[in-house]
C-alpha positions as CSV (number, residue, x, y, z in Angstrom):
1,M,0.3,0.0,-0.1
2,D,2.9,2.5,0.8
3,A,4.5,1.9,-2.7
4,N,0.9,2.7,-3.7
5,A,0.5,5.5,-2.2
6,N,3.8,7.4,-2.9
7,D,2.6,6.7,-6.7
8,A,-0.3,8.2,-6.3
9,L,0.9,11.8,-4.4
10,T,3.5,11.3,-7.2
11,A,0.7,11.2,-10.1
12,L,-1.2,13.9,-8.6
13,A,1.6,16.1,-8.0
14,A,2.5,15.5,-12.1
15,I,-0.9,16.0,-12.9
16,W,-1.7,19.1,-10.3
17,A,1.0,20.9,-11.9
18,Q,0.4,20.4,-15.2
19,M,-3.2,21.8,-15.1
20,R,-1.6,24.5,-13.0
21,F,0.8,25.4,-15.5
22,V,-1.7,25.5,-18.4
23,R,-4.2,28.1,-16.2
24,L,-1.0,30.0,-16.0
25,A,0.1,30.5,-19.6
26,V,-3.2,31.0,-20.3
27,L,-3.8,33.8,-17.8
28,V,-0.8,35.3,-19.0
29,F,-1.9,34.9,-22.8
30,S,-5.0,36.6,-22.2
31,R,-3.6,39.9,-20.7
32,G,-1.8,40.6,-24.2
33,A,1.7,41.4,-22.4
34,P,4.9,38.9,-23.3
35,L,5.8,36.4,-20.4
36,T,8.5,39.1,-18.9
37,D,6.2,41.8,-18.5
38,W,4.2,39.4,-16.7
39,L,7.1,38.2,-14.3
40,R,7.9,41.6,-13.8
41,G,4.9,42.8,-12.1
42,P,3.9,45.4,-9.8
43,D,7.0,44.8,-7.5
44,R,10.1,43.2,-6.3
45,L,8.1,41.0,-4.2
46,T,5.5,40.1,-7.0
47,C,8.2,39.5,-9.0
48,A,10.0,36.9,-6.8
49,L,6.8,34.8,-6.1
50,R,6.0,34.7,-9.8
51,V,9.3,33.8,-10.9
52,S,9.6,30.8,-8.2
53,A,6.3,29.7,-8.4
54,L,6.7,29.0,-12.2
55,A,10.1,27.6,-11.6
56,A,8.2,25.3,-8.9
57,L,5.6,24.7,-11.4
58,L,8.0,23.5,-14.4
59,W,10.1,21.3,-11.6
60,C,6.8,19.2,-10.2
61,I,6.0,18.5,-14.3
62,A,9.6,17.6,-15.3
63,A,10.5,16.0,-12.1
64,P,7.6,15.2,-9.8
65,S,7.6,13.8,-6.4
66,P,6.3,15.0,-3.0
67,V,8.9,17.2,-2.6
68,A,8.6,19.1,-5.5
69,L,4.6,19.4,-5.1
70,F,6.0,20.7,-1.3
71,A,7.5,23.3,-3.0
72,T,4.8,24.4,-5.9
73,L,2.4,24.8,-3.3
74,T,4.4,26.8,-1.6
75,T,5.4,29.2,-3.6
76,T,1.8,28.8,-5.1
77,L,-0.1,30.0,-1.5
78,A,2.1,33.0,-1.1
79,L,1.9,34.4,-4.4
80,G,-2.4,33.3,-4.3
81,W,-1.9,35.7,-0.4
82,A,0.0,38.3,-2.1
83,C,-3.0,38.4,-5.0
84,L,-5.6,38.5,-2.2
85,P,-8.2,39.8,-2.4
86,Y,-8.8,41.4,-6.4
87,E,-6.9,38.6,-8.1
88,V,-8.3,35.4,-6.3
89,D,-12.2,34.4,-7.3
90,N,-13.9,31.7,-6.2
91,S,-12.4,29.0,-7.8
92,G,-8.9,31.0,-6.2
93,T,-10.2,30.9,-2.7
94,Y,-11.3,27.4,-2.8
95,G,-7.9,26.6,-4.5
96,L,-6.2,28.2,-1.3
97,L,-8.2,27.0,1.3
98,A,-7.4,22.9,-0.7
99,D,-4.1,23.6,-1.1
100,A,-3.4,25.1,2.0
101,N,-5.2,22.0,3.9
102,L,-2.5,19.6,1.6
103,W,0.2,22.4,2.2
104,C,-0.6,21.7,6.4
105,G,-0.8,17.6,5.4
106,M,2.5,17.3,4.3
107,C,4.2,19.5,6.6
108,C,2.5,17.6,9.9
109,A,3.3,14.2,8.3
110,W,6.7,15.2,8.2
111,A,7.0,16.9,11.6
112,T,5.9,13.9,13.3
113,G,8.0,11.2,11.1
114,R,5.4,10.1,9.1
115,T,5.9,10.5,4.8
116,A,4.2,12.8,2.3
117,S,1.6,10.2,1.4
118,E,0.3,10.0,5.2
119,G,-0.1,13.3,5.1
120,W,-2.1,13.5,2.4
121,Q,-4.5,10.6,3.3
122,L,-4.7,12.0,6.9
123,C,-5.6,16.0,5.7
124,A,-8.0,13.9,2.8
125,P,-11.1,14.2,4.9
126,A,-11.1,17.9,5.9
127,A,-10.0,18.4,2.1
128,R,-13.4,16.2,1.0
129,T,-15.5,18.5,4.0
130,I,-14.1,21.8,2.0
131,F,-15.0,20.4,-1.2
132,V,-18.6,19.5,0.2
133,T,-18.8,22.5,1.7
134,T,-18.5,24.8,-1.6
135,Y,-21.3,23.0,-3.3
136,C,-23.8,23.4,-0.6
137,F,-22.8,27.4,-0.9
138,A,-22.9,27.5,-4.6
139,A,-26.3,25.7,-4.9
140,F,-27.8,27.3,-1.8
141,A,-27.1,31.0,-3.3
142,K,-29.2,30.0,-6.5
143,L,-32.6,29.8,-4.0
144,N,-33.4,33.0,-5.2
145,S,-36.7,34.6,-7.5
146,G,-33.7,36.3,-10.1
147,Y,-32.3,32.5,-10.7
148,A,-36.4,31.6,-10.9
149,D,-36.7,33.7,-13.8
150,V,-36.1,32.0,-17.1
151,R,-35.8,35.8,-18.9
152,K,-33.0,36.8,-16.4
153,S,-31.4,33.5,-15.0
154,S,-27.9,33.1,-14.7
155,C,-28.7,29.6,-16.2
156,T,-30.6,31.3,-19.0
157,V,-27.9,33.2,-19.9
158,F,-25.0,30.7,-19.5
159,T,-26.8,28.2,-21.8
160,C,-27.0,30.6,-24.5
161,F,-23.1,31.5,-24.0
162,V,-22.3,28.2,-24.6
163,G,-24.4,28.0,-27.7
164,E,-22.9,30.4,-28.7
165,G,-19.3,29.3,-28.0
166,F,-19.5,25.5,-28.7
167,V,-22.3,25.3,-31.4
168,P,-22.4,26.5,-35.2
169,A,-24.4,29.6,-35.6
170,A,-26.5,27.6,-38.6
171,V,-27.4,24.7,-36.0
172,T,-27.9,27.2,-33.5
173,G,-30.7,29.1,-36.1
174,R,-32.6,26.0,-36.9
175,V,-32.9,24.4,-34.1
176,L,-34.5,27.9,-32.3
177,A,-36.7,28.3,-35.6
178,L,-38.2,24.3,-35.2
179,L,-39.0,24.4,-31.1
180,G,-40.2,28.0,-31.6
181,D,-39.6,30.4,-28.7
182,R,-42.0,29.3,-26.4
183,A,-40.8,25.7,-27.1
184,T,-37.3,27.1,-26.6
185,L,-38.0,29.0,-22.9
186,A,-39.7,25.6,-21.7
187,I,-36.3,24.0,-22.1
188,L,-34.3,26.5,-20.9
189,E,-36.8,26.9,-17.4
190,V,-36.4,22.7,-17.3
191,G,-32.8,23.1,-17.4
192,L,-32.2,25.7,-14.9
193,V,-34.6,23.6,-12.7
194,T,-32.6,20.6,-13.3
195,L,-29.2,22.2,-12.9
196,E,-30.1,24.1,-9.4
197,A,-31.3,19.6,-8.6
198,V,-28.0,18.4,-9.6
199,E,-26.2,20.7,-7.4
200,I,-28.3,20.4,-4.3
201,A,-28.1,16.8,-5.0
202,I,-24.1,16.3,-5.4
203,P,-22.7,17.0,-1.8
204,P,-25.3,14.3,-0.2
205,L,-24.1,12.0,-3.6
206,L,-20.9,12.6,-2.3
207,T,-21.0,12.2,1.7
208,F,-23.4,8.9,1.6
209,G,-23.5,7.6,-2.0
210,D,-21.4,5.4,-3.9
211,L,-18.1,6.3,-4.9
212,R,-18.5,5.9,-7.9
213,G,-22.0,6.8,-8.9
214,A,-21.2,10.3,-7.5
215,A,-17.8,11.1,-9.1
216,L,-20.0,9.8,-12.2
217,V,-22.5,12.7,-11.8
218,L,-19.9,15.2,-10.9
219,W,-18.5,14.1,-14.3
220,I,-21.6,14.6,-16.5
221,F,-22.5,17.6,-14.6
222,H,-19.2,19.7,-15.0
223,L,-18.9,17.8,-18.7
224,L,-22.8,19.9,-19.5
225,L,-21.2,23.0,-17.9
226,G,-18.4,23.1,-19.5
227,S,-15.9,23.4,-16.8
228,I,-13.5,21.4,-14.3
229,A,-14.1,20.4,-10.7
230,Y,-12.0,17.6,-9.7
231,D,-10.4,17.3,-6.6
232,Y,-8.2,15.1,-4.8
233,S,-10.7,15.9,-1.5
234,A,-13.2,13.4,-2.7
235,L,-10.6,10.6,-3.1
236,E,-9.2,9.0,-0.1
237,P,-7.9,5.8,0.0
238,P,-4.8,5.1,-2.2
239,A,-5.2,0.9,-2.3
240,L,-8.2,1.6,-5.0
241,F,-5.9,3.8,-7.8
242,T,-3.2,2.6,-9.4
243,A,-0.5,5.8,-10.3
244,T,-2.2,6.1,-13.8
245,A,-6.1,5.9,-12.6
246,L,-5.0,9.1,-10.1
247,A,-5.2,11.2,-13.2
248,G,-8.3,11.7,-11.9
249,C,-7.5,13.2,-8.8
250,W,-6.9,16.1,-10.6
251,R,-8.7,20.1,-10.4
252,L,-8.8,22.6,-12.7
253,E,-10.1,25.8,-10.7
254,A,-13.9,26.7,-12.4
255,Q,-13.6,29.0,-15.7
256,R,-15.4,32.7,-16.1
257,C,-17.0,33.0,-18.8
258,R,-14.3,34.9,-20.9
259,E,-12.3,31.3,-20.5
260,L,-14.6,29.2,-21.9
261,G,-13.7,28.8,-25.9
262,S,-9.8,29.3,-24.8
263,C,-7.2,26.9,-25.5
264,E,-7.0,25.7,-21.5
265,H,-10.6,24.9,-21.5
266,V,-10.6,23.4,-25.1
267,L,-8.0,20.9,-23.0
268,S,-10.1,20.5,-19.9
269,L,-12.8,19.2,-21.9
270,L,-10.3,16.5,-23.9
271,W,-9.0,16.0,-20.3
272,L,-12.7,15.6,-19.1
273,C,-13.7,13.5,-21.3
274,L,-11.0,10.9,-20.9
275,L,-11.4,10.7,-17.2
276,C,-14.7,9.2,-16.6
277,P,-14.5,7.7,-13.3
278,A,-16.4,4.8,-14.5
279,S,-12.9,3.7,-15.8
280,W,-11.1,4.5,-12.8
281,I,-12.7,3.9,-10.0
282,P,-14.0,0.4,-9.0
283,A,-17.6,-0.5,-9.1
284,G,-19.0,-0.9,-5.6
285,T,-16.6,1.4,-4.2
286,S,-17.4,2.8,-1.0
287,T,-17.7,6.7,-0.2
288,P,-14.6,7.1,2.4
289,P,-15.6,7.7,6.1
290,G,-17.3,10.9,7.1
291,V,-14.9,13.3,9.5
292,L,-17.3,12.5,12.3
293,A,-17.1,8.5,11.6
294,L,-13.3,8.3,11.2
295,P,-11.2,7.2,14.4
296,P,-9.3,10.2,16.0
297,M,-6.7,11.8,14.4
298,P,-3.7,13.4,15.1
299,F,-4.2,17.0,16.8
300,P,-2.3,18.5,13.9
301,F,-4.1,17.6,11.5
302,A,-6.9,17.8,13.7
303,A,-6.4,21.7,14.2
304,C,-5.3,22.2,11.0
305,G,-8.3,20.9,9.1
306,T,-10.8,22.4,11.6
307,A,-9.0,25.7,10.9
308,L,-9.6,25.6,7.3
309,L,-13.4,24.0,7.3
310,L,-14.1,27.4,9.6
311,L,-12.9,29.7,7.0
312,T,-14.3,27.9,4.3
313,L,-17.7,28.4,6.9
314,L,-17.3,31.9,7.1
315,N,-16.7,32.7,3.9
316,G,-19.2,31.4,2.4
317,L,-21.6,32.7,5.2
318,G,-20.2,36.2,4.1
319,P,-23.3,37.4,2.0
320,Y,-26.2,36.6,4.0
321,L,-24.3,38.2,7.5
322,G,-23.3,40.6,5.1
323,Y,-19.8,41.1,5.6
324,K,-19.0,40.0,2.2
325,T,-20.1,39.5,-1.4
326,A,-17.4,38.6,-3.6
327,A,-15.8,35.3,-4.1
328,T,-18.5,33.4,-1.7
329,W,-19.2,30.2,-4.1
330,A,-22.3,32.7,-4.9
331,M,-21.3,32.8,-8.9
332,F,-24.1,33.3,-11.7
333,S,-26.9,32.5,-9.0
334,N,-28.5,35.8,-9.3
335,L,-28.2,36.1,-5.8
336,H,-28.6,40.1,-4.2
337,V,-28.4,41.0,-0.4
338,E,-26.8,44.7,-1.2
339,G,-28.7,47.4,0.1
340,G,-30.0,46.2,2.6
341,W,-32.8,44.0,1.2
342,T,-32.5,40.3,-0.2
343,N,-33.3,38.3,-2.7
344,H,-33.4,35.0,-1.2
345,R,-36.1,32.8,-0.8
346,L,-35.0,31.1,2.5
347,V,-32.6,33.8,4.7
348,P,-34.2,37.5,5.2
349,A,-32.0,40.7,5.2
350,S,-32.5,40.7,8.8
351,W,-29.9,37.9,9.0
352,Q,-27.1,40.8,7.7
353,L,-25.8,41.4,11.5
354,C,-22.8,43.1,10.1
355,G,-24.6,45.9,8.1
356,M,-22.1,46.2,5.4
357,A,-22.9,44.9,2.3
358,A,-26.7,47.4,3.3
359,D,-24.6,50.9,3.4
360,L,-24.5,51.5,-0.4
361,V,-22.9,54.5,-2.0
362,T,-23.5,56.0,-5.5
363,V,-20.0,56.5,-7.9
364,V,-20.9,58.6,-10.6
365,D,-17.7,60.4,-11.4
366,S,-13.7,59.5,-10.7
367,D,-10.2,60.2,-12.3
368,V,-9.0,57.4,-11.2
369,E,-9.2,54.5,-13.4
370,L,-9.5,51.3,-10.7
371,I,-12.2,53.1,-9.3
372,R,-14.0,54.4,-12.4
373,D,-13.3,51.0,-14.5
374,Y,-14.5,49.0,-11.1
375,H,-18.3,47.6,-12.9
376,T,-18.1,46.1,-16.4
377,H,-20.2,43.8,-18.2
378,S,-19.9,41.9,-21.4
379,C,-22.5,41.3,-23.5
380,F,-22.9,37.3,-25.3
381,G,-24.9,34.4,-26.1
382,A,-26.9,36.7,-28.7
383,T,-24.1,38.0,-31.2
384,F,-25.4,35.3,-34.0
385,E,-28.9,36.2,-36.1
386,G,-30.7,33.5,-34.3
387,N,-30.1,33.8,-30.7
388,D,-30.0,38.1,-31.2
389,A,-33.2,37.5,-32.2
390,F,-34.6,34.9,-29.7
391,A,-33.3,37.3,-27.4
392,R,-35.1,40.3,-28.1
393,R,-38.3,38.5,-28.8
394,C,-38.4,36.8,-25.6
395,G,-37.2,39.7,-23.0
396,I,-33.7,37.9,-22.0
397,R,-30.2,40.5,-21.3
398,C,-27.5,38.1,-22.2
399,V,-25.2,40.2,-20.4
400,S,-22.4,39.0,-17.7
401,H,-21.7,41.8,-15.2
402,A,-18.0,42.1,-13.6
403,N,-15.5,43.8,-11.4
404,S,-12.5,45.2,-14.0
405,V,-10.1,44.1,-11.0
406,L,-10.4,40.4,-12.1
407,G,-9.3,41.2,-15.4
408,R,-12.1,40.2,-18.8
409,G,-11.6,39.3,-21.9
410,G,-13.4,39.9,-24.9
411,D,-15.0,43.2,-25.6
412,V,-16.6,44.9,-22.2
413,S,-18.1,48.3,-21.2
414,V,-17.9,50.4,-18.4
415,V,-20.4,51.1,-16.2
416,L,-20.7,54.6,-14.8
417,P,-22.4,54.8,-12.0
418,F,-22.2,52.1,-10.1
419,R,-23.4,51.3,-6.8
420,V,-20.5,49.5,-3.7
421,P,-20.9,49.2,0.0
422,F,-19.3,52.2,1.8
423,W,-16.8,49.5,3.1
424,Q,-15.4,48.7,-0.3
425,L,-15.0,52.1,-1.3
426,R,-13.0,53.1,1.7
427,R,-10.7,50.3,0.6
428,L,-10.4,51.4,-2.7
429,I,-9.6,54.7,-2.2
430,S,-7.7,54.1,1.2
431,L,-5.8,51.1,-0.1
432,E,-5.7,51.4,-4.0
433,A,-5.3,55.1,-4.7
434,L,-4.2,56.7,-2.0
435,P,-0.6,55.7,-2.0
436,T,-0.1,55.8,-5.5
437,R,-2.0,59.4,-6.3
438,R,-1.2,62.9,-5.0
439,D,-3.9,64.2,-6.6
440,F,-7.6,62.7,-7.5
441,H,-11.2,62.6,-6.6
442,V,-14.0,60.7,-6.5
443,E,-17.8,61.6,-6.4
444,Y,-20.4,59.4,-5.0
445,I,-24.1,59.6,-3.6
446,A,-24.4,58.4,-0.3
447,T,-27.3,56.5,0.9
448,S,-29.7,57.5,3.3
449,E,-32.7,56.9,2.7
450,P,-35.0,53.7,3.8
451,A,-36.8,53.0,0.3
452,V,-38.4,49.7,-0.8
453,P,-37.0,47.0,-2.8
454,P,-36.4,48.2,-6.8
455,A,-40.0,47.5,-8.8
456,G,-40.5,44.1,-10.5
457,V,-38.1,42.1,-8.2
458,E,-40.3,39.4,-6.7
459,G,-39.2,37.7,-3.3
460,A,-37.1,40.7,-2.1
461,S,-36.9,41.9,1.7
462,G,-36.1,45.1,3.3
463,G,-34.3,48.0,1.7
464,K,-32.9,51.0,1.3
465,G,-32.6,53.2,-1.7
466,P,-29.8,55.4,-3.3
467,G,-31.2,58.7,-1.6
468,G,-28.7,61.0,-0.1
469,R,-26.5,64.2,-0.8
470,R,-23.4,63.9,-3.6
471,R,-20.2,64.0,-2.0
472,R,-16.9,64.8,-3.4
473,F,-13.2,62.8,-2.0
474,E,-10.6,65.3,-3.1
475,V,-6.9,65.0,-2.5
476,R,-4.2,67.4,-4.0
477,G,-0.3,67.6,-3.3
478,G,-0.9,64.2,-1.4
479,R,-3.6,66.1,1.2
480,I,-7.2,65.7,1.7
481,V,-9.2,69.0,0.6
482,G,-12.6,70.5,1.3
483,D,-15.3,68.9,2.9
484,S,-14.0,64.9,2.2
485,D,-15.1,62.2,4.4
486,R,-12.1,61.8,6.1
487,R,-13.4,57.6,7.1
488,L,-12.2,57.1,3.5
489,A,-8.4,57.7,4.1
490,A,-8.7,55.2,6.8
491,P,-7.2,51.4,5.9
492,P,-8.8,48.8,7.1
493,C,-6.7,46.8,8.8
494,W,-4.6,44.0,7.0
495,L,-5.6,40.8,7.6
496,L,-9.7,42.7,6.6
497,A,-7.8,43.8,4.1
498,K,-6.9,41.0,2.7
499,L,-10.3,38.8,3.0
500,I,-13.4,41.2,2.7
501,Y,-14.2,42.9,-0.5
502,F,-17.5,43.4,-2.3
503,K,-19.1,43.2,-5.6
504,S,-20.3,46.8,-7.1
505,V,-24.2,46.7,-8.7
506,L,-26.2,48.4,-10.7
507,P,-27.3,51.8,-9.7
508,A,-31.1,51.1,-9.5
509,D,-30.2,47.1,-8.5
510,R,-31.9,45.1,-11.5
511,D,-31.3,42.3,-11.5
512,C,-30.3,41.4,-15.6
513,G,-28.1,38.7,-16.7
514,V,-25.7,37.1,-14.9
515,C,-25.3,38.4,-11.6
516,H,-21.9,39.2,-11.2
517,G,-19.0,36.1,-11.7
518,P,-16.6,37.3,-9.2
C-alpha cells in the first residue's frame, strides 16, 4: 500500500502541476503581454513570487515528487496570498483552502515522522469536507427569485453563451426556428431547475452515496457546464487507484465566462472526456468515511482541518451575514443581498448582522481608473442572428457583469455610475488610490433614505434607496481637501483588507443577466 500511496501522490503532483501551468499560460496569454512583463510584476516581491511559482511548477512537471509538490504548493500559496483579494475569485479562494490543507498535511506528516503520502491521506477528510461545503454554498445561493426567472436567470444566459461558443451558428438558428420561442423557454426553464436540483444533490451524493456513482454524476454535471471541478478531496484510499488512474484526482479551477472556448478550456474538456470516473473507480467502491466516522486523528491534522473548515464556512456565509459578497461561491446565482434587501427565498435581510453590505454609496465620477472602471459588463450569447432575435423577442438580456479587478477578456463596457458598499469604496481609496496618487477625486452619493426594494424584483425583503446628497472626496498634492469624508482615507486592518471585499451592483439594483461572476 505504501508503494501505491507514493505512486498516487507522485501522479497527483504531476497532474496538478500540469493543469496549474496550463491555467497560468492562459492567464498570461489573455493579458496580451509577454511573459517577461507578467513576471516583472508591479513590485519586487510579486516578481520574486511569480518567478519562484513558475520555476516550482516546471520542476514538478519535469520531476514530480513529494518535495516538488511541496515546493509548488508553497510558492503557489504565497503568490495567492499576495494576490488577495482582487486577483483571487471563487475558484481561487477554494484553491487556496484546498492547497493550504494539503500543505499543512504534508508539514504535519514530516514533523511527526510520517511520509508525505500519509499526510495526504490524513488531510483528505478535511479537504473532502471543504470541497463538499463549497458545493453546498453554490447550490444554496441559487435559491433566489432572480435565478428562478428564466428570462433573467444566470442559467439561461450561461446556456446561450455555451451555445454561442460550441454550437455552429447555422445549427443554433435552425434549432430555434424548429422549436419556437415558447418551447425554447420551457426547455431553458427545465434546464435551470435541473441544474439546481443536481447541484443540491451533489453534496449528499459525495458524502453518503456510492463513490463511483457520485463521481459519475459530478463528471456529467461539469461536462454539461463545460468546466472542471475534480479534486483530490473527494478521494482517500490510495489502494483503490494506480498511478495512472489517479489522473482523475486533478482539479482545474472553475472557469469564468470569458475563458470558455480558450485553449485551456478545450484542453480541459478533452481531459474531462477521457477521465470518466467509471473507467478508474472500481464498481461498488464505498464512499470514504466522513469526518465524524473517522477514528481519532492526530491533533495537528485535526486542528488544521478544523481551522480551514471554519474559514470555508465564514467565507461562504459572508453574503447572508452582510460582511462579504465577492468570491463567496455564489457565482452565476443571481443572488442579491446589497442595500439592505435580498432576493433569497430562505434567508431574510434581517439576518445581515453586519451592516457592511447594506450601506451602499453610488459612485458617479472619478479620475482614478481602478474606481472609474470598477464595474464592467460584456454582452454575449446574442451575437448570432438567431440568438439575437430570440433574445429580443423573449426579453432576455445576455449580459455578464463583473468587476474589472479580476480582468475580463473580449469586449467589455464600463458601467458608471455603479453602487458599492461604503466599506469597499473606503478600501479602494485608502489602499489603492491614496498610496499611488497625489491628486485625484471621487464623487459619490451616500445612501441615506430607506426605500422599498426595486420595482419588479420579486421575493425581495428590506431595503434602502439611493437617496442622499452628492459628495466629493478630493486629494490635492497628497493632502485631503474640502469637506471630504476622512473615514474613506482610513485603511482597514491588513487581515480584513486581504479577506473581505465586495462586488458592485447596478445603480437601480436591477437583476439582469448573470449576477457578477466574482
